[in-house]
N, C-alpha and C positions, 0 to 999 in steps of 0.2 A: 543497733536499733532492734526493737522487738519484732519477731515474726511468729506466725502460726503456720500450721501445715495445711496443704490443700485438702488432705484427707479430712481434717477437722472441719474445714469449711463445707465440704460435701456432706458430712454427717449432720452438722447443725442445720444446714439449709434443708436437708431431707426431713429432719425432725420438725422444722417449721411447716413444711408442706404437709406433714402428718401422715406419712405412708405407713408408719409402724414398722419400718424396715428399710431395705434398700429399694431404690427406684428400679423400674424395669430398664433394660439396656437402652432402648430408644430414648427414654426420659433422662437417663444419665447423660447421653450425648447432648440432648437439648439443654440440660442444666449446665454443662461445661461451656456451651456457647453463650448462655446468659451470663455466666461468671466472667468470661472475658469481656463481654460488652460492658458490664458494670465496672469491671476493673479499669478499663480505659476511661470510662466516664469519670471515675474518681481521680484518676491520673491527670485528666485534662482540666480539673477544677482549679488548679493553682500552678503557676510557673516556678514556684520555689518550694515544692515539697522537699524537706531536708534529705530524704533518701535519694532523690534523683538530681540534686543540685550539685554542680561543679563550679567552683569559684575561681576566676582569674587563672585559667589554664593557658599555657603558651600554645599557640596554634600557628601553623605556617600560613603565610600570605602568598597567594599565587597571582603574579602581576602580568602574566601573558597567557593567552589562549591561542593555540594553533588549530586550525581546521582546514578543510578543503583538500586533504590528501586522500585520494580514492583508491589507489592501487593497494591490494591486500598486503603486500610485504612492507608497506610504509604507513599503514593506517595507525600504528602505535605512535606516530609523531603527533597525531591529533589528540591533544591533551592540554592540561594546564601546566604552567611552568612557574617555579619560584626562583628567587635569587639564591643561588647556592653559596656564593662568596666571590672574592676577587681572585683572579688567576695568579698563581705563583709564576715568576719568570721561568720559562723553560722553552723547549723546542716546538711546542704545540701551539701555545697561545701567548698573547702579549700580556706581560705581567701587569697587574693592577686593573685589568678590565673585568667587567662583570661576566659571570658564568651562571647560566640558568639550567635547572634540572627539572625533568618531568615529574608529574604526580604519580602516574601509574607505571610508566617505564622510566625508572630513575636514572638509568644509564644513557638516556637520550638527553644530550646537552646542547645548549646554544652558547657559542663562545666566539671570540675574535681570534682568527688564526694569525700566524706571524706576518701575513701580508695585509693585516688590518681589515680583513673582510669578515663579516659575520658568517658563521657556518652553523648548520643544524646537522648533528651527527648522532648516530645510534651506536650502542654497544661500547660506549667510552669507559675505559677503566679509569677510575678517579677516586680520590679521597680528599678529606679536608683536614689540614694539619692543625696543630695547637694554636696557631695564630689566625685561624679562620680562613686561610688561603686554600684554594683548590689546587691540588696536585694531580697532574695528568699522568696516567700510566701509558696511554697511547692516544691517538687522535680519533679512534673509533672509525666507523664507516660513514664518511661524509655524504649526506644526501642532497643538501642544498647549500649553495655558496653565494654570498652577495656579489653581484657583478656591476654595481654602480661604479662609475668612474671616480666620483668623489665619495669616499666611504663615509657612512653615517655613524653618528654617535650612539643612536639607540636603534633597536631592532625594528620598531614600528615605522621608522623613517625610511627603511630600505625600499627602493622602488622595484628593482629587478633581482631575481634569484636565478642562479644557474642550477640546472638539475643534473646532478652527477650520476649518470647511469640510470636515470629514471625518466619515464615518459609522463609523469603526473605533475600536478602543481600548477602554479606556484602556491606556496602556503599562504593562508589567510591568517594574519596575525592581529589580534585585538588586545589592546592594553586594558588592564583591569586591576582591581585590588580585592581579590576574592579569598574568603576563608571557607573551604568546603565543609560539608557536614561530616565527612569521614577523613581520618588521618591514621596512618598505620601506627599501631601500638596504643591508641587512645580510644575512649568511648565515642560512639557515634552521637553527634549532636542532634537532639530532637527539636529544641527550641532555643534560639539565641536570645539572651536577656540583655547583656551589655558587652561592649568591646572597648578595651583600654589599650593605650599604646604600650604601657609598662605594667608590671604586676601591680594590681590594685588592692584596695582594702588593707593597706599597710600604713605605717606612720609617715606617709608622704602623699602628696597629690599626684594624680596621673591623668594625662590627657585622655578624655573619653571621646570615642568616635561616634558620629551618626552613621547609620548603615541601613540598607534595605535588603530584604531577603527574597531570593528567587529559588528556582528549582535547583540551582547549583550550590547555593550557600549564602553567606552574608557578604554583601558588597560594601566595602568601606567607602565613605564619602570624605573627600578632602584629607587624604592620608598625610600625616605630618612630614614624612620623608620617604621618597620613592625607593630609597635603599633599605628601608625596614623590611625584614623578611619574616617577621612574626608579630603577632598581637596577642593580647591576653583576653580570653573569652570567658564570660560567666554564662553558663547555659544549663538547660534541663536535658537530662539524658533522653535517649530515644525510648519510646514505649516498646516493651517486649511482652506479648501476651503469654499466658500459661500454655505450655505445650503438652499437658497431660492428655493422653488419649485412651488409656486403659487403667484398670484397677484404681479408679478414682478414689474410693473410700480409704485406701491404704497409702495414697501418694504422700511422699514427704517433701514435695516441692514447697518452697517457702512462699507464704502469702504475707504482704506487708501488714503488720499489726494495726496500723492506722486506718487501713481500708477494710479490715476483716468484718466488723459488724455491719458496716454499710453494705458490703457486697452481699452478705447473707440475707439481710432483710430486703434489699432491693431486688434480688433474684426471686425471693419468695413473692414479692409484689408482681413480678413478671409472670410467675406461675398462676397467680390469682387472676391475672388478666386473660391468660390463655383459657382459663375455666369460666371466663365471662363474669367473674365476681368483682365488678368494677369498684364498688364502694369499699370493699375490704382491701382491694389493691391500693386504692388511694390512701387509706389509713396507714397501710404498711409502708407505702412510699414515704410518708411523712416521718415515720419512725426511722427509716433508713437515712433520710436527709438530716435528721437531728444528729445522728452519729457522725455524719460527714461534716456538718457545721461545727461540731465540737472540735474536730481535728483542724479545720480551717481557722478556727479562732486561735488555736495555739500558734499558728503561723503568724497571725496578725500581731500578736503581742511579743514576738521575738524581734527585737530591734535589729539584730544582725541580719536577719533575712530581709527585713524591710529595706535596709541599706543596700543589699545586693540587688533588690528589685527596683530601686528608685535611684534617681540621680539629682545632684544639686546643680543649680545654674549660677554662674558668676558672670561678671561683665566680660570676662576673657573667653571662657569656654565652660563646658560642663565637666565637672571633675568629681572624683571620689575623695571624700575627706576622711 
């Protein structure tokens, strides 16, 4: 996609302001703040700017959250957990039982030991083989062990936890179906658009999930199968402002071509307001909005982007066709 340079944007905006040269240092700093403000305003106008749209990307689902651990050496247990896979039969865990790994401390695992008790352990050496089974290198350092007489099938059913060498706890475990904003190796999610069970927008239908968004991410409603450990998210990338702080006129930082003219004229309108030239500012604001409307219209006529931002309803469920 086309880009222009930040230096070009600075020069054109200065020309509109009519300085006959470069702005004073203080005015340059002011202009840079105006540019970021208008950049974000343009960014927020549409959830499907092609430059910032990611379609149907696999994302981990975290189905448990542990909190309530207060001692410093154990606070890393407080995190979200996803289904890592089924345990391979070995001397650490019962084969075929679920193993869960942490989001931030990935070597903190929840698994069933050979006594059929759930344990929460840190520093567990593990890997996932080609069959998707979790292979344990060791048992790690066990921090909590289920002490219920009748062992439970799922973690959230456990009533009592034994604290192994710890004076804290017990852990507070909450069941969820959460897709966080951040995942290692992938773009940060700025805005969730749609969530599907399988890869969407291909030559087959895919179940689409309803969800609500909170501070932690997207919470899936009525997940199809509690053993699913990923979903496919269509989202808008997180906004990142320009970070230019010096040598504005020669900066080679990239400015999205679709926003370039809007930002230049909108920032000029901001400077007119600072000078209390309200009528001229209003006229310039309309020029800027015209440039932005032209770009928004391009989005409206692209059927593929409309499909990504909308969904069909059937008598069974909402699906992508």
